[in-house]
C-alpha positions in Angstrom: -26.9 61.0 36.3 -24.9 62.7 33.4 -22.7 66.0 34.0 -22.4 67.0 30.4 -23.3 70.4 29.3 -25.9 71.3 26.6 -24.7 71.4 23.1 -24.4 74.7 21.7 -26.6 75.8 18.5 -23.7 75.2 16.0 -24.1 71.4 17.1 -27.7 71.3 16.5 -28.9 68.2 14.2 -29.5 68.7 10.5 -33.0 70.0 9.5 -33.0 72.0 12.8 -33.3 75.4 11.4 -35.2 74.5 8.2 -37.8 72.1 9.6 -37.3 70.0 6.3 -34.9 68.6 4.0 -34.5 71.6 1.8 -37.8 70.9 -0.2 -37.2 67.2 -0.5 -37.8 64.3 1.8 -40.4 63.9 4.5 -41.1 63.3 8.2 -43.2 61.6 10.6 -43.9 62.4 14.2 -45.6 60.5 16.9 -45.9 60.1 20.6 -45.5 56.6 22.5 -46.2 55.6 26.0 -43.1 55.1 28.2 -43.3 51.3 28.1 -40.9 48.9 26.8 -42.9 47.7 24.0 -43.2 51.1 22.6 -39.6 50.6 21.4 -40.8 47.8 18.9 -43.7 50.2 17.8 -41.0 52.9 17.1 -39.1 50.4 14.9 -42.2 49.4 13.1 -43.0 53.1 12.3 -39.7 53.6 10.7 -40.0 50.5 8.5 -43.1 51.7 7.4 -41.9 55.0 6.3 -39.0 53.7 4.6 -41.2 51.4 2.7 -43.3 54.5 1.3 -40.7 57.2 1.1 -39.2 58.6 -2.1 -37.8 56.0 -4.5 -34.3 55.2 -3.1 -32.5 52.2 -4.4 -32.8 49.1 -2.4 -29.5 49.3 -1.0 -30.3 52.8 0.5 -33.6 51.5 1.9 -32.0 48.6 3.7 -29.2 50.9 5.1 -31.6 53.4 6.6 -33.9 50.6 7.8 -31.1 48.5 9.3 -29.0 50.9 10.7 -31.9 53.3 11.4 -33.8 50.6 13.5 -31.2 49.7 15.5 -30.2 53.4 16.5 -33.9 54.3 17.1 -34.0 51.2 19.3 -31.1 52.6 21.5 -32.5 56.1 21.7 -36.1 54.8 22.6 -35.0 52.5 25.0 -32.9 55.2 26.9 -36.2 57.5 27.0 -38.3 54.5 28.0 -36.3 53.0 30.5 -33.8 55.7 31.8 -35.7 59.2 31.7 -36.9 60.5 35.1 -39.6 63.3 35.2 -43.3 63.4 34.9 -45.0 62.5 31.7 -45.8 59.1 30.6 -44.9 59.5 27.1 -41.8 59.8 24.7 -42.1 62.1 21.4 -40.4 60.5 18.2 -39.7 62.4 15.2 -38.1 60.8 12.0 -37.0 63.0 9.0 -35.5 62.0 5.7 -33.7 63.8 3.0 -30.6 65.0 1.6 -28.5 64.9 4.7 -29.8 61.5 5.7 -32.2 59.9 8.1 -32.6 62.1 11.2 -34.0 60.4 14.4 -35.0 62.3 17.3 -36.4 61.0 20.5 -37.7 63.5 23.3 -38.5 62.5 26.9 -39.7 64.4 29.8 -36.2 64.1 31.8 -35.0 67.7 32.2 -31.5 66.6 33.4 -28.4 66.7 31.3 -28.2 64.3 28.5 -26.2 61.3 27.7 -22.3 61.7 28.1 -19.3 60.2 29.5 -18.2 56.6 29.5 -20.8 54.1 30.6 -20.2 52.6 34.2 -19.9 48.9 33.2 -20.1 46.2 36.1 -18.8 43.0 35.4 -16.9 41.5 32.4 -20.3 40.9 30.3 -22.9 43.2 31.5 -26.4 43.1 29.6 -26.6 46.7 29.2 -24.5 50.0 29.0 -23.3 49.9 25.3 -26.2 51.6 23.5 -24.7 55.0 22.9 -21.6 53.0 21.7 -23.5 51.6 19.2 -25.2 54.7 18.2 -21.8 56.3 17.8 -20.7 53.7 15.8 -23.6 53.7 13.3 -24.5 57.5 13.1 -22.7 60.1 11.2 -23.5 62.3 14.0 -25.6 62.6 17.3 -26.2 64.6 20.3 -28.7 66.1 22.6 -30.6 69.3 23.1 -32.4 70.5 26.4 -36.0 71.6 26.0 -37.2 74.9 27.1 -37.5 75.6 30.8 -36.3 72.1 31.6 -39.1 70.4 30.4 -37.1 67.7 28.9 -34.3 66.7 26.4 -34.2 65.5 22.7 -31.6 62.9 21.7 -30.8 62.8 18.2 -28.8 60.6 15.6 -28.1 61.3 11.9 -27.7 58.3 9.8 -25.9 59.3 6.7 -26.6 57.9 3.1 -24.6 54.9 2.2 -21.0 55.9 1.3 -21.4 59.3 2.8 -19.3 60.5 5.8 -18.5 57.9 8.4 -19.7 57.2 12.0 -19.5 60.0 14.6 -16.4 60.2 16.7 -16.8 60.0 20.2 
């Protein structure tokens, strides 16, 4: 479906080597069934995490919750609807800290990750704009293959309000 090479190690998401946010922040990981209603559950868990995370000001929490829920919806929807391969679940990892809010969604599709221009049929298609939304709201995003073709992880970083602008795609 996509013909894009794997991202090199230099383009791995923040937290990838440290497993945390340099001593501050937190994380939440969970599995969801590959069903459309799982996207709603992923958003609910992100909102719950933002409600109990370190004491940010209300503007920061609204930013991470609003932009984070929209980006997470797009990543989770792609994993639930478009991923091929065995396995009836997707893995969601949410991490927050100094670099921002990192959203990761892993699915069992061992093919290449997203890339290239979406193929849009018709003037006002119902779908096909999800990754454009991710690119507009995320400071950075990308994907990584999992070992032995066991799937892939698509990630997006939501920067703190007033930090670096959206990713250029």
